[in-house]
ROZA-619259 format. One line per 5 residues: number of its first residue (from 1); their letters; for each residue x negated, y negated, z negated of C-alpha. Coordinates in steps of 0.05 Angstrom, whole numbers, plus 5000, padded with zeros to 4 digits. Layout:
<recs>
NUM	a	X:Y:Z  ...
</recs>
This chain:
<recs>
1	msspv	5881:1949:7219  5860:1876:7230  5792:1854:7209  5786:1801:7154  5767:1749:7207
6	etrtn	5826:1768:7251  5873:1765:7192  5847:1697:7171  5852:1670:7242  5923:1695:7250
11	rmqqt	5941:1662:7184  5910:1596:7206  5949:1595:7272  6015:1599:7234  6004:1532:7198
16	htgsl	6034:1466:7220  5967:1435:7233  5939:1496:7268  5888:1512:7214  5879:1526:7140
21	fdwsq	5807:1504:7146  5784:1447:7102  5766:1398:7157  5723:1357:7109  5674:1416:7115
26	lditi	5671:1412:7190  5601:1415:7220  5612:1387:7289  5541:1397:7313  5536:1450:7368
31	aglqr	5502:1499:7322  5553:1484:7268  5612:1498:7313  5580:1563:7336  5577:1585:7263
36	hyqqg	5649:1563:7251  5674:1603:7311  5635:1665:7291  5663:1661:7221  5734:1653:7247
41	dftpr	5743:1586:7212  5785:1559:7270  5794:1565:7345  5776:1514:7399  5850:1497:7404
46	qlvqh	5854:1483:7330  5791:1441:7333  5819:1399:7390  5885:1389:7353  5845:1364:7293
51	lltle	5802:1318:7334  5863:1287:7368  5889:1266:7300  5826:1226:7286  5823:1152:7304
56	qvdnh	5890:1152:7339  5884:1076:7338  5819:1062:7375  5791:1006:7332  5722:1013:7363
61	niwie	5742:1009:7436  5713:1078:7449  5758:1105:7503  5782:1085:7572  5823:1149:7574
66	rlqlp	5826:1198:7517  5854:1264:7542  5915:1294:7507  5933:1366:7494  5969:1379:7561
71	qlery	5908:1353:7599  5863:1398:7558  5906:1460:7565  5868:1490:7624  5801:1486:7586
76	ltale	5832:1516:7523  5867:1572:7561  5802:1591:7595  5766:1595:7528  5821:1638:7499
81	qtspd	5805:1690:7551  5732:1695:7529  5693:1696:7464  5641:1653:7428  5588:1704:7445
86	tlply	5592:1695:7519  5584:1620:7531  5528:1576:7503  5574:1516:7492  5637:1554:7475
91	gvpfa	5690:1507:7448  5642:1447:7441  5678:1380:7452  5642:1327:7492  5656:1258:7521
96	vkdni	5643:1232:7591  5622:1161:7607  5673:1132:7656  5623:1126:7713  5617:1202:7715
101	dlagv	5672:1241:7750  5718:1290:7714  5766:1325:7762  5837:1300:7758  5821:1242:7712
106	dstaa	5811:1171:7738  5741:1141:7743  5738:1065:7736  5667:1045:7717  5705:0997:7671
111	ceayr	5734:0960:7731  5809:0969:7744  5803:0950:7818  5752:1006:7828  5796:1061:7799
116	yqpda	5801:1127:7836  5817:1199:7818  5764:1250:7838  5784:1319:7861  5719:1349:7835
121	satvv	5678:1338:7772  5607:1312:7775  5557:1369:7778  5535:1357:7707  5606:1358:7680
126	aklia	5623:1421:7719  5561:1456:7691  5579:1437:7620  5651:1461:7628  5626:1526:7658
131	agaip	5583:1534:7595  5646:1529:7552  5647:1455:7534  5712:1416:7529  5716:1345:7559
136	mgktn	5755:1302:7510  5760:1239:7553  5728:1182:7591  5691:1130:7550  5685:1055:7552
141	mdqfa	5623:1023:7582  5592:0959:7606  5624:0947:7673  5587:0984:7730  5535:1005:7678
146	tglvg	5506:0935:7680  5485:0917:7610  5452:0941:7546  5503:0909:7500  5569:0946:7505
151	vrspw	5612:0883:7505  5621:0876:7581  5687:0914:7590  5760:0896:7602  5776:0952:7553
156	gagkn	5743:0911:7498  5674:0903:7467  5646:0968:7441  5640:0961:7365  5583:0991:7326
161	afnpd	5600:1054:7288  5572:1024:7223  5588:0950:7228  5642:0929:7277  5616:0857:7278
166	yisgg	5554:0883:7314  5546:0910:7384  5548:0984:7398  5495:0978:7452  5509:0993:7525
171	sssgs	5523:1008:7577  5542:1076:7548  5578:1045:7489  5638:1091:7482  5598:1155:7490
176	avata	5551:1135:7434  5605:1113:7385  5649:1175:7399  5589:1219:7381  5569:1178:7320
181	kglvs	5639:1181:7291  5645:1256:7300  5699:1255:7354  5656:1299:7398  5593:1340:7389
186	falgt	5555:1305:7444  5568:1257:7501  5544:1240:7570  5519:1170:7586  5476:1143:7641
191	dtags	5410:1108:7634  5379:1062:7686  5347:1010:7641  5359:1038:7572  5434:1052:7568
196	grvpa	5424:1121:7540  5374:1097:7487  5397:1029:7461  5466:1054:7439  5433:1115:7407
201	afnnl	5390:1069:7364  5446:1025:7340  5491:1084:7323  5439:1130:7290  5438:1182:7345
206	iglkp	5391:1222:7389  5390:1192:7458  5356:1236:7510  5337:1203:7576  5312:1262:7616
211	srgvi	5262:1257:7673  5294:1230:7736  5328:1284:7776  5328:1337:7721  5404:1328:7714
216	sckgv	5442:1319:7778  5474:1251:7792  5523:1280:7842  5591:1252:7823  5560:1194:7784
221	ipacq	5579:1123:7805  5511:1093:7820  5481:1031:7787  5411:1036:7817  5414:1102:7853
226	sldcv	5339:1111:7859  5330:1103:7784  5394:1128:7752  5393:1185:7701  5449:1221:7665
231	sifal	5433:1217:7591  5455:1256:7529  5477:1230:7462  5474:1281:7406  5475:1286:7330
236	tvdda	5412:1329:7328  5353:1343:7372  5373:1417:7374  5440:1396:7403  5408:1351:7455
241	nlala	5365:1409:7477  5424:1457:7482  5464:1406:7522  5404:1394:7568  5395:1469:7579
246	aaegh	5467:1474:7603  5466:1410:7644  5399:1412:7681  5383:1442:7748  5362:1424:7818
251	dladp	5421:1402:7860  5413:1396:7935  5478:1355:7937  5440:1299:7900  5385:1269:7944
256	ysrpn	5347:1246:7882  5351:1313:7846  5286:1351:7841  5262:1417:7813  5222:1419:7750
261	pydns	5151:1436:7773  5124:1455:7703  5114:1527:7685  5156:1560:7632  5109:1545:7574
266	arryg	5114:1470:7586  5190:1474:7590  5200:1507:7523  5230:1474:7463  5205:1492:7394
271	altds	5156:1475:7339  5092:1439:7359  5030:1479:7345  4978:1425:7350  4965:1352:7337
276	ktiai	4984:1301:7391  4954:1234:7408  5007:1180:7409  4997:1109:7435  5028:1046:7406
281	plpdq	5023:0974:7432  4969:0926:7410  4995:0883:7352  5004:0821:7395  5047:0860:7445
286	lqffg	5101:0878:7394  5163:0834:7393  5219:0838:7342  5247:0767:7351  5242:0752:7277
291	ddtaa	5271:0818:7252  5221:0836:7197  5260:0898:7176  5256:0926:7247  5181:0913:7247
296	slyqq	5174:0948:7180  5215:1008:7202  5172:1016:7264  5110:1017:7221  5142:1069:7176
301	aiaql	5155:1113:7238  5082:1107:7257  5062:1128:7187  5109:1187:7189  5078:1214:7253
306	qalgh	5009:1205:7222  5032:1244:7160  5054:1300:7207  4982:1305:7232  4987:1265:7297
311	qital	4935:1215:7319  4957:1143:7331  4919:1096:7376  4935:1024:7397  4928:1013:7472
316	dmtpf	4943:0958:7520  5016:0964:7543  5011:0909:7595  5027:0953:7656  5089:0980:7621
321	ldaar	5114:0911:7600  5099:0882:7669  5140:0938:7702  5197:0924:7654  5203:0853:7679
326	llyeg	5208:0877:7750  5273:0913:7739  5317:0850:7734  5269:0796:7756  5252:0836:7819
331	pwvae	5295:0861:7876  5321:0925:7843  5384:0887:7825  5398:0893:7900  5413:0966:7888
336	ryvat	5469:0945:7841  5496:0901:7896  5493:0959:7946  5531:1004:7899  5589:0955:7893
341	ealfn	5582:0917:7959  5651:0932:7986  5688:0910:7923  5642:0850:7913  5654:0824:7983
346	qdpda	5728:0839:7983  5748:0818:7912  5690:0792:7871  5738:0766:7817  5756:0838:7801
351	mlpvi	5689:0839:7764  5676:0806:7697  5642:0738:7707  5575:0761:7677  5575:0824:7720
356	qtiig	5593:0783:7782  5534:0737:7767  5484:0793:7759  5507:0836:7817  5516:0775:7862
361	ggakp	5443:0760:7853  5428:0826:7886  5451:0798:7953  5393:0748:7955  5328:0788:7957
366	taadg	5300:0802:8026  5265:0864:8052  5200:0826:8044  5217:0814:7970  5230:0888:7963
371	fkamy	5162:0908:7991  5126:0856:7949  5159:0884:7886  5142:0955:7907  5069:0936:7913
376	klqac	5070:0905:7843  5104:0967:7815  5053:1013:7847  4998:0974:7814  5034:0980:7747
381	rqqae	5041:1055:7758  4968:1065:7770  4949:1025:7708  5001:1061:7666  4975:1128:7689
386	qvmak	4906:1108:7664  4937:1094:7595  4975:1160:7595  4912:1198:7614  4884:1181:7546
391	vdfll	4944:1203:7504  5001:1253:7501  5059:1206:7486  5079:1134:7471  5118:1111:7410
396	lpttp	5157:1046:7418  5214:1012:7382  5277:1029:7420  5299:0956:7412  5269:0896:7377
401	tcftv	5332:0882:7337  5409:0884:7341  5458:0826:7353  5529:0811:7334  5584:0815:7386
406	aevea	5593:0740:7380  5519:0726:7391  5518:0768:7455  5582:0737:7482  5552:0668:7470
411	dpikl	5486:0684:7506  5498:0748:7546  5439:0750:7594  5382:0727:7549  5400:0774:7491
416	nsqlg	5412:0832:7538  5343:0821:7567  5312:0822:7497  5345:0889:7482  5310:0918:7544
421	tytnf	5240:0897:7522  5218:0969:7510  5266:1007:7555  5268:0974:7624  5203:1003:7651
426	vnlld	5216:1077:7637  5252:1098:7701  5210:1052:7744  5148:1088:7719  5181:1157:7725
431	maaia	5177:1175:7651  5219:1216:7603  5242:1188:7537  5280:1206:7474  5307:1156:7424
436	ipagf	5310:1179:7352  5338:1148:7288  5287:1112:7244  5328:1078:7191  5378:1022:7182
441	lptgv	5376:0947:7186  5404:0904:7128  5468:0895:7170  5481:0970:7165  5469:0985:7238
446	gfgvt	5418:1035:7261  5347:1024:7282  5310:1073:7326  5243:1089:7357  5231:1122:7424
451	llgka	5181:1175:7444  5159:1172:7516  5120:1219:7561  5104:1234:7633  5157:1261:7680
456	fsdrq	5181:1331:7662  5154:1327:7591  5225:1332:7565  5218:1395:7523  5153:1370:7492
461	llsla	5186:1305:7474  5245:1343:7444  5198:1385:7403  5161:1325:7375  5227:1288:7362
466	nqfcq	5253:1349:7325  5192:1351:7281  5200:1276:7266  5274:1281:7250  5267:1341:7205
471	hsqqt	5218:1303:7161  5255:1237:7159  5310:1253:7109  5358:1221:7159  5434:1225:7160
476	igald	5467:1237:7227  5513:1192:7266  5561:1154:7222  5584:1218:7187  5545:1205:7123
481	kplpa	5519:1276:7124  5447:1297:7118  5411:1321:7180  5419:1397:7181  5358:1441:7180
486	ssvts	5334:1453:7251  5358:1519:7279  5323:1503:7345  5376:1544:7381  5444:1575:7375
491	pagkg	5453:1645:7346  5449:1703:7393  5513:1742:7405  5533:1809:7432  5491:1840:7486
496	gvdlv	5425:1821:7453  5362:1864:7448  5340:1880:7376  5266:1868:7376  5217:1887:7321
501	vcgah	5162:1835:7312  5101:1845:7268  5054:1786:7278  5052:1715:7304  5126:1718:7324
506	lsgmp	5148:1727:7251  5191:1671:7223  5148:1612:7205  5089:1637:7247  5059:1598:7305
511	lnwql	5094:1636:7362  5162:1643:7330  5188:1586:7373  5182:1633:7434  5240:1672:7403
516	serga	5280:1616:7372  5280:1572:7434  5312:1630:7472  5369:1635:7422  5342:1694:7382
521	vkiae	5361:1701:7309  5330:1742:7254  5378:1797:7232  5336:1838:7184  5268:1851:7151
526	gitsa	5239:1920:7147  5180:1968:7144  5155:2014:7198  5148:2088:7186  5081:2108:7157
531	dyrlf	5051:2119:7226  5022:2052:7245  4957:2013:7239  4952:1938:7244  4892:1900:7272
536	amadg	4870:1828:7281  4841:1827:7351  4778:1790:7368  4819:1733:7397  4858:1726:7332
541	rpamv	4922:1759:7355  4955:1818:7319  4959:1888:7349  4998:1947:7322  4982:2017:7346
546	rdeha	5014:2084:7328  4971:2133:7289  5009:2191:7258  4947:2215:7220  4919:2151:7189
551	gagia	4977:2102:7190  5018:2064:7138  5083:2024:7134  5076:1954:7163  5122:1896:7144
556	veiwr	5163:1873:7204  5224:1831:7223  5281:1848:7271  5303:1792:7317  5363:1796:7363
561	vptea	5344:1765:7430  5399:1747:7481  5397:1796:7538  5392:1741:7590  5330:1713:7555
566	fgsfv	5293:1778:7542  5262:1785:7611  5228:1717:7608  5202:1733:7539  5171:1799:7561
571	adipa	5141:1767:7623  5099:1721:7580  5067:1775:7536  4993:1777:7553  4953:1842:7558
576	plgig	4933:1884:7521  5000:1877:7487  5065:1901:7514  5136:1923:7497  5152:1994:7476
581	kvqle	5186:2032:7419  5169:2030:7345  5198:2073:7290  5221:2042:7224  5220:2077:7156
586	dgawy	5294:2098:7163  5275:2138:7225  5308:2091:7276  5270:2070:7337  5270:1998:7361
591	tsfia	5243:1958:7419  5179:1926:7395  5110:1900:7409  5058:1954:7421  4984:1951:7439
596	eprav	4940:1989:7488  4883:2029:7455  4832:1979:7481  4864:1926:7436  4827:1953:7376
601	dgate	4758:1945:7407  4721:1896:7363  4784:1885:7322  4790:1880:7246  4837:1930:7214
606	ithlg	4885:1900:7164  4933:1958:7154  4917:1961:7080  4947:1891:7070  5016:1916:7092
611	gwray	5030:1864:7145  5009:1803:7185  5038:1752:7137  4998:1781:7079  4935:1778:7122
616	cdkg	4948:1705:7140  4963:1687:7068  4899:1719:7045  4859:1683:7099
</recs>
């Protein structure tokens, strides 16, 4: 006999549209899709068929090539031979900026004369597909990733998801708008000077610019190869973290890839457990070019972080702003020339006039100019490091304001430069950044702020961004839906270890993130058999020991931890605690925390309170 879910799924597949599901109830976040698949609401094929019916006329100039069902068949067939429990991004649709290779699909970098068809996908795309994600197409962009505006493309100016008279931001324009409009769950962009953050701000998205080298750039058409990063657009911080987890990794095929040197604790994503010190610019260093609403929204973001318990301090941002000017005023534009040298010398008119002007300037700097700029940059780095030594993070406006398409086309270089005021320095100074929504301008377009940290602080930035977003009452993308409650990770599936927790790992407790960031989910609450005693150790941690003569029932939770994550969890448990077996009141034995006898030396017994939560509440 078929299960209810199987019966429902079979019924859905017999319909003309491929699903009986009410698509107005679709939650296209990664966590949302995982729930839909587990509930049998629809299959990846049915989701793709639905998404292909949306925006059949591309009024926002999102796509350079949107894949159709025959092109997607191999991905769907592969998914039909597995299950949602086995792949972290099972059936999750994503978009690929058209300077990132997807096997069998042309790459153009928004230049027809540059078109070629790669035999292999970029490393990052291959990793995402291996994790179960479905590439829905190649997105529009500022030609050769040269611009922060999104209007520099023969495929048309990228139009903002909220107000088509305004720019979408660039150069990753199509990827941002596709995500904002719910055509995909997340998208890949690139970010050399802000192209993964500016479009996120204008389209009310999360824009993660990871540390340089964390995501491989193998198979990415370079802009400035020494600075380029693959970036991630997502609807939620949780989704950005899940996409990063599938995409990251050291790749020897990329000469600029590098391993993450931080230990596991610094690489985890979850709730922050302490207050952070966050720097902002001195008042006279803030520029909004007359946009009073943007200035007010930035101040509101500062106040929100303060309300969350973080310390705000105004510091001199001169070294950061000086470094920003070096990117286009210095010789780094020569890297853009190197990346397109053959085409530029052979057929410069194949490029848009503004791109030809910018890249052509890269042929002028000399080696001496390069070294002089490197010396200036090194001085900026040392001064910036002194600032960062005093704080944990920076908080900056993502952009000073937003412009109309017409305004940018009338003054393309000056306004583009203004948009990079707070973004251009980040890769030059080897920093990580995440852009987060912070409200809307009177024009209806999004405004955002950016959190910045030292290289490889990606998970800490994600954690802080998640805390900010979950308290901002923000909608996501252009979907007019409230930001979902943070799940931190996807639900665990089959093959997990059912773990009994009794103390600081309980839901809502300070160490619960160590479970949730590994994809664990709470499946039940319970009571131990009447054979256990609970203690608060001298260092404040809980310890449960078995005592069949003087014990009692202790309140616990059962969490299902993915098998592949259980080993790393156990490895981080400090003595005198460990993992063993604990019996619950129904007689069943579960894997659980246990304590060595020495754990009770100098400890306070709290057995009589019934559990750790009651002890904490009383305290």
